[in-house]
C-alpha positions, 0 to 999 in steps of 0.5 A: 468790473464795474462800469459807470454810467458816466458818458464821455461828455459828462466825464469831460464836464466833471473833469473841467468842473474839478479843474476850475474849482481847484483853481478857485480854491487855491486862489481863495487859500492864497489870500491867507495861507501859503503852500507848505513846501515840505508836505504836498497838499498842505497849506499853512495859515499865515501867522500874524506878524506884530510890527510893534508900532503901538505900545501899551494896551493898543498893542495888546488889543491889536495883537489880540485882534490878529490872533483872533483872526488867525484862529478864525482862519484855521478851520476855514483853511482846513475845510478848503484844504481838504476839499482841494485835496479831494479835488486833486485826488479825483483828478488823479483818478481821472488822469491816471486810472491805472496807477493804484488809484480807485476808479473815478466815480466808484465808492471807495468804501463799498465799490459801487458806482457813485450816483451820477447826480451826486457827482454832478453836484460834488464831482470830488465825491469819494463815497456813494450816498449810502456810505456817506450817510453811514459815515455821518451817522457814525460820527 
């Protein structure tokens, strides 16, 4: 069995950091997206609603601006949503360590401990540095 070097105090600090970061990400997502009620953890960027107040080229220009903003927000939503999903997974690992989730602080790829310094910076980390670098180099 793998024993991590995370003290109880640090463990609580990481848990608190995850909870705070999760709330901040949800607040940020709420500014331009809505939770998908059918798919847990999924957010949908609000598509612009054209009110039809303008006519002719003014209406086309406004519609183009709104579509451009929408297309700019989609990748932002994806990044925030993915990070939020990782935070929720980390919290599940912490709160329910025996319900089929890998142990918190253990690399999901190699099974080794995730470096404590890495967890302090990114408490939702799922991979140790070595495996994270391998994954990046394979892309």
